[in-house]
N, C-alpha and C positions, 0 to 999 in steps of 0.2 A: 504494500500499499503506499501511496505517496506520503511524504512527511507533511504535517500541518503547515500551511502557509507556502508550500513549495509552488512554483510557478510551471505550469504544463502547457506546452505549445503546439498547436496544429497549424501546418503550412499547406496552402493551396496555391498551385502555380498554373496559371493559364499561360501554357508554355508558347503556344501560337502567338498569343497576343504580345508577349515580351519579345519574341524573335523578330516578328514583323516590325514592331515599333522601334527596336534597336536598329534594324537595318535602315528603316527610313530616316532615323535620327542621324545616322552616320553618312548615308549616301544620298540623302535628298528625298523630298516627299514623294510618296507613291512609287519609289523606286522598286520595292519588293515586288509589286505586281508588274511594273513594266519589264523588269529583268526576268520574270517568271522563275524566282529564286526558290520557290517551294519544291519544285521538282528537280532542282539543279544539284548534281552530285559532284563534289570535288575529286572523287575517286576515279572518275572516268578519264581515260587518256585523252579524249577529245574535249575536255572540259574548257570552257571559255575562261581565259586567264583573267580577264577583267572582272568577271562575276566572282571568280574564285577570290581575287584580291578584295573585293567588296565584302564578301562573306567573312573573310579573315579580319577585316577591320571592324566588322560588326559583331565579333564573337560576344556572347553573353556569358559574364563570369558567374556561373551557377554556383561555385563554391562560396563566393563572397555573399551571395543572397542567403544560403543556408547558414552560413557562419553568423550573419546578422540576426537571423531568426533565432538561432540558438543562444544569442546574448540575452533573450528574454527569459529563458528557462530551458527545461528538458523538452526536447522535440519528441512529442508523443507519436505523431504521424506526419509524414510529408508526401503529398501527392503531386503529380504534374500531369496535366491533361493536354493532349495533343493527338494529332495523326502522327504516329511514330513510324509509319510506313513512308512518309514523306522524307526524301533524303535530307533536307535541311534540318529536320528534327532528329532524324536517325543518327546523325554524327554526334549528338549529346548523350545518346543512351548510356554509353560507357561510363561517364563521369556522373551521371545522375545515379546509375545502379550502384556505383561505388560509394555513394553518399547515402545509400538505403532509402532512396526516393521511390515510392510506388509509381509506376508508369500506367496511366489510365489511357487506354486506346480509345480514340474517338475517330471514326471514319466520317468523311464528308457526307453530309445528308443531302446535298444539292450539288448542282453542277458548278455554282460559283464558289464552292470549298468551304462554305459554313459548316463547322462541325459541332455546334451546340455546346462548346465547353462551358459557356457561363451557366447554362441551365444545369448541366450535370454537377459542375462544381458547386453551385448554390445548394443543390439538393443534398449532395454528400456532406457539406459543411453544417447544415441544419440537422441532419440526422446524427452526425457525429456529436454536436452539442447536447442532444438529448440522450445519446448512447453513452457519452463520457462526460458525465456532469463535473468532473474535476478539471476539465479544460479551463484555463484562465486567460489564454491569449490566442487570438486568431490572426494569422499573417496571410494577407491576400496579395499575390504577386500578380498584378494586372493593373492596367490603367483605365479599362472600360467603364463608362457610366452605367453599364448594365449591372455592376456590382454594388451600386449605392444601396439598393434594397437589402442586399445580404449584410452589408456593413452595418446598417441600422438594426437589422434583426439581431446580429451578433452582440451589439451594444445593449440592445433591450434585453437580452438574455444574460447580461452581466459579464460579457467577456471584453477584453481590452484588444481593440482592433488596430492592427498596424497594416498599412498599405505600402506596397513597393512597386513602383512604376518606372517608366521611362521619361526623362525630361522632355517636355514639349508635346507629349501624346497622352498625358494623363489628366482625366477630367477634373476640374476644379471641384465640382460637386462631390466626386469620389473622395477627394482630399478632406472636404469638410465633413463627410459622414465617417471618417475614420478617427480614432483617437491620436494617431501618429501617421504621417506620411512621408516617405523619403523616396528619392530616386536611386537607380541602381548605380549610376556613375559617381554618386556621392557616398557609397559605402567604402569602408576601410579596405585599401589594397586594390581598388579598382582605378585603373588609369583613365584620365579624361579621354573621351572619344575625339577623333580628329574632326574638324569642322566639315560639314556636309558640302561637297563640291557643287558648284552651280552648273553642272553639266547641261541640264536641259535649256537653260537660258543661252549658255555659250552655243549649244547645238543649233537653237533656233537662230541665233545671230549669224553662224556660219552658212546656214541655209538661205537666209536672206541675202547675205553677201554674195554667195554663189550665184543666186538667181540674178542678182543686179549685175554681176559680172558678165552674164550671158548677154545682156542688153547694152552694157557700157564697156569702157575699157577695164581690164582686170588689174586694178590697183591693189596692192597688198594692204588693205585697210582693216583686216580683222584684229589687229592688235589694240585698236582704240576702244572698242567696246569692253574688252577684257581688262583694261586699266583700272576702272573704278572697282571692279570685282576683286582685284588683286590688292587694292588698298583696303577693301572691307575685311578680307580674310584674316589678316593678322589681328584685327580689332575683335573680331569673333572668337579667335583662338584664345587671346589673352583674357577676354572678359567671358569665357564660356560659363562660369559659374554664376554670373550676375544677370543672365537673361532669365526671364520668368520660367519657373520650373514646370508649371502646370497650365494647361490651356485646353480648352474644350475641343475634342476631335473635330476636324473639319474647319477650325479656325486658322486663318493665315497668320495670326499673331504668334502661333507656335513655332514659326520658322523665322519670320522677319519682325523683330522687335528690338527697339533701342535698349542697349545694356543698362541705361539709367533707370529704366522702368522698375526693375526688381528692387533696386537700392531705394527708390522713392517709396515703393510699397512697404518695404521694411521699415522705413523711418516713420511712415504714417501708422504702422502697426505698433511701433514702440510708443509713439505719442498717445495713441489710443488706449494701450495697456496701462501706461502710466496715469492717465486721467481716470481710468476705471478704479485702479488701485488706490488712488488718493480719495476718490468719492467713497468707495467701499470701506477702508480702513480709517478714514479721517486722520491720516498721519502725513507728516512732512516728508519723511523718508520711507522707502520701501526695500525690502530684501531683493536683491537681484534674481535670485532663485525663483521668488514669488512672481516677478515681473516676467521672467522668461516663460514660466508655466502658464501664465495668463495669455501670453502671446501665442504659445503652442496650442492652447485651447481655441483661441480665436481663429488662428490659421495653422492647422497641422503641418503644412508644408514649409513653415519657417525653419531655417537652419542657418546659423551664422556662419558655418564653415562653407556652405555652399555659396555664401555671398563673398568669401574670401577673407574671413577673419578666424584667428586661431582660437579665440574664446569669446564668450558673451560679453565680457568686460571690454575687450577690444572693439567690439561692434558698438557698445554703448559709447565708449570714449570718442568714437569716430562721429558720433552725433551729439557733439557738445553744444550745438545751438538747440537741441531738443531736450537732452537730459544732462543732469550733473551727477557724478559719482563720488561718494565719500569713501576714501580708502584709508582713512586714519584708524579705523578699527578693523578687527578680523572679519567682521561681517560686512560684506560689500553691500552698501546702501545706495540706492538711486532715487532721484526725484525729478519731476518735471522742471524744466529750466524756468526760473521766476519770470523771464520775458514771455513765456508762453501762458502763464497763469494770470498775467495782468496784475501781479503784485507789485 
């Protein structure tokens, strides 16, 4: 029997969702479908080297996800749902089995490849919560808004719900429905993905250039359109962790968003949390841990490390126009800047 107070964790992975989202994050929007990567096998001798390279860049670090889930407590069960007959998923079977992950086979139920993982995963999760009443944590590895109802039901049944998604393709509503939400590339040991190449844009530019070349003199003018893209690429790579982590699927904001947006959102979140804390506790100074907990409750996707700060204290200090920190005592205390309170 488990010891009293022990935390026991169940992990449910919509593997198709994570693989597709990661591929599109690294290689560009909707590239998984365009490249027909689902049926692509890197073991074939005639394999397309370009797609092989894309798959390598978009590799999902399964071990990092499972290790993160184990940080909450003992892993009671871990299941991954996918069509394991698809070559792109089959290449992960070895490492999943080595981590004692149960592979649930879901064959596509329609021509467009929908395998119903969301329904099967949700049914299994609810059944497990009633069958295993000692479960304390539920980790949902997916970014679909289809899992909002599951996250809400798990919380209603007294479980702590953790979501793991892919940056840029995770529903904000799902993040709000979880107690905690993280992205796979923010997990310890996971390297930052390279910026998605703007190949569709460049390709269309080349096509337009080649067509115009047929009707006019063939001047080598293809370098000019790519110059702005070259300037933007270093900015995206350097500020990778400052772009909004979560966006509704189908929103263009998931790909093209100014880096400052996430920083501004975090600043406003800090200010709101401080105002709530002052109103609730009627105190001049608040404990930093309480402020951070309030911010996480307001936006489970908040993570100071994903914004480029080593600690929450560093994050607060960078907002000296919004908050003040008292480091004279062992307890780190924060308050809203007097200029913001009107005092």
